[in-house]
N, C-alpha and C positions, 0 to 999 in steps of 0.2 A: 553738506548741503545743506542749506537750508526750505525748508519745504511751501509749499508754495499758498496762496494763503485759499485760493481759490484755484479749484481743478475741474472742468467739466470735459470728458469723455462722449462722445459719440452721442450729444443728449438729442432727443429730440420729443415734442410734444405733439397730437394729436387728441381731438377733440370730436365727439360724434355728436349731432344735433339732426335732428328730424332723419337719423338712420344713413346718416349722409357723413363720411367720414373727413375730417378738416384738417387739414396739417399746417401748424404756426411754427413748428422748428423744425432743422432736419439735421441731425447728425453736426451738432454746434462742437465744437473742442477747442478748450484753450484755456488759458492756464494765467494766473495774477499774482504777480507778488507783493508780498510786505510792503508798505507804505507808496506803490501806484496809486497812480489815478487813471482811470479806464474812463470814458467817454463813447458810448453806447447811441450810433443813429442809421436814421434811416429811415425812409417815410415811413406813413402813417399804415398801421396792418403790417410792419415787415417783421415784427417778434417781438421788439426792446424788451417794449414793459413785461411780457411770457417770459423772456430767459431773463431778468432782475430780480422774479417772483421764483424762481425757478433755484436761482445762485442762491437766492437770501434764504431757502426752504420754507417758502413761505405755503408751495405750491409741487408737486410731484410729477416728473418728466414720465415718457412715455416706456424711453428708452434711454439706456445711457445712464453714468453717473454719474456724480458730482461729492464734489470733498469741499469740505467749506470751513479751515481750521482745522483741516487734517482730518474729519472727521467725516468720513462716508453719510454722506446725510439718508443714504435708503435705509442703514441698518438702525436707525433710530429712528424711535416714536413717533408721532405727535407732542406726547410731551416734553421727547427729551430734545426736541425741535427750537421747543415753545422757549424751553428751559438755557438754551445755545444762543439763542434770537436774544431772549430778556440780559444773556451776563454777555457778549462780544459785539452787538449789531447795533449799528442803528437804522432810520429811517426819516426821511422827507418824501412828501407826495404833494402831486402838484395840486391832489381835492384839499391839502393842512389836515385834513382828519382829527383837529382840535376834541376835544369833549364841552362840547355846548356848554355845561352850567360851570363848570370852574374857568376858575379864573386866568390870567394870565401866565401867571406865576406858580396853579397849583396846576397848570398842563403842563408844564417845564418837569416838576416835582414830580412828575406821574409815573417816567419810568425809575426812581428812588423806590414807588409803593410796588410796583409790578413785582418787582427783583428782592424786595426785605425792609434793603436798607436801611438806613436813618436820612430823613429826610435833609439836605442840604441847602440851606435859604442861602445862604450867604453864597454860591456858585450858583444857583440858580438866578439871581438880583445881579449878581456880575453878567451872567452871558445874555439875560433880558436889556441891560446898559450896555451892551459886546453888540446887540442887532438893532441900538439902536430904541429904545421900547423903556428908556426907566421912566418911572412915573407913570405907568401902564398897566404898571403891577395886576391891581386888581378891576380890569375891566375884563369883559366876560368877550369873546369870539365876534359875539354878535356886535359888541360897541369899536370894533376894531375893524379895520378895512383890511385889505386879500388880500393886498404888501406883506400890510403889521401883522393879521395871523401867518402867516407860509415865516416870517420870521421868528413868530415862539414857535413852531415846528420845527425851523434848525433851532433855536435852543435847545428845543428839547431832543432834539437828536443829538445832541452836542451833552448832555449830563452825567453820560454816562460815561465819557471816553473809551468809545467802540471801538476798536478793531478794526472794524467794518463799516464806512459810511457808505448804502443804500439811495441812490436819491435821482426819480423818477421824474423828468419836469422839474424842477424847483427851481427852474426862472419863471416857468412857464406865464406865470399871473401876475409880473412882477412888471413895475415900471423899466425905466434903463437905468434910472440912479438905487433905486432900492437893487433893481437884477445886478448890480455889479459890486454891492454891500456885499449881495449872501453869495457874490464868487470866490470875491476875497476870503467870507470868512472860510467858506469850503476849504480855500486852498490855504489856510492857514492851520485849520486844526489835521490838515495830512500832511502839511511840512512840519509841526511843532509837538505833533505827538505820531509820527509813523502809521497815521491813518493809512487806508486803502480808500481811495473812493473808489465807486463804480458809477456812472451817472448817464440816466436818458433824459439823451437833450436834442431840443430843433436848434440849442443854441451857438452859435456860431462862435464870440468870447470863449464860453463858455467848453466847448470843446477841444480848440484851438490851451488853449491854459490844462491840460491835460497830457499824461507821458505819451499815452495812443490811442488813437481811434479805430475802433473796430464795428466797419459799417457789417449792415445785417441786410440782405435783398434777399424777398419773400422767402424768412424762416432759415435761410444759408448767409452763413456766413462769409461774406463776402472779396474777408480781406482785412491788413489792419493797415495802417499807417502809421 
């Protein structure tokens, strides 16, 4: 029996602001197998992005336990969680998070630098071509449109062949044609490399392509389809 890629058990997240406590997530439990694609959906404020950051080890829950790639995150310190992310996890955010002073090619190569690996420029160029940015390798983010910046971020996330790819509204800032291209890229990675996809999305076309859809409602998992 294989170990799930992600296992969350009774996970809650509460934050305190101005002496008031706000529960963002309440007793969320889920399990994700290798190669699955999961869409997290729900209205704004339902806790989707918070759950994603917890599952990825970017934040810690107030209660409950999360295992990522067989490792209980509560037993790892900040450095160990960072090392796990660098080695095995990819991220795509709606806000792109490109480094403004680096070219498109340098941004795609950045995960290699962080991991201390040799820069695989050939793969980076292939990825930029695959997302429709051939000839834009030397452009800075400020010289690219929002859709082009998101495609650079997609290529960067693919660079290290991650075991798990987390994407927070990956098509949120894209036109319909570019969004379709990005969706195809995400699922070709899932299909060809067995990469597990966890996607926060409002895009019905993206959610429908996933193996399962998990609905969050007011911080609780309302059921799966």
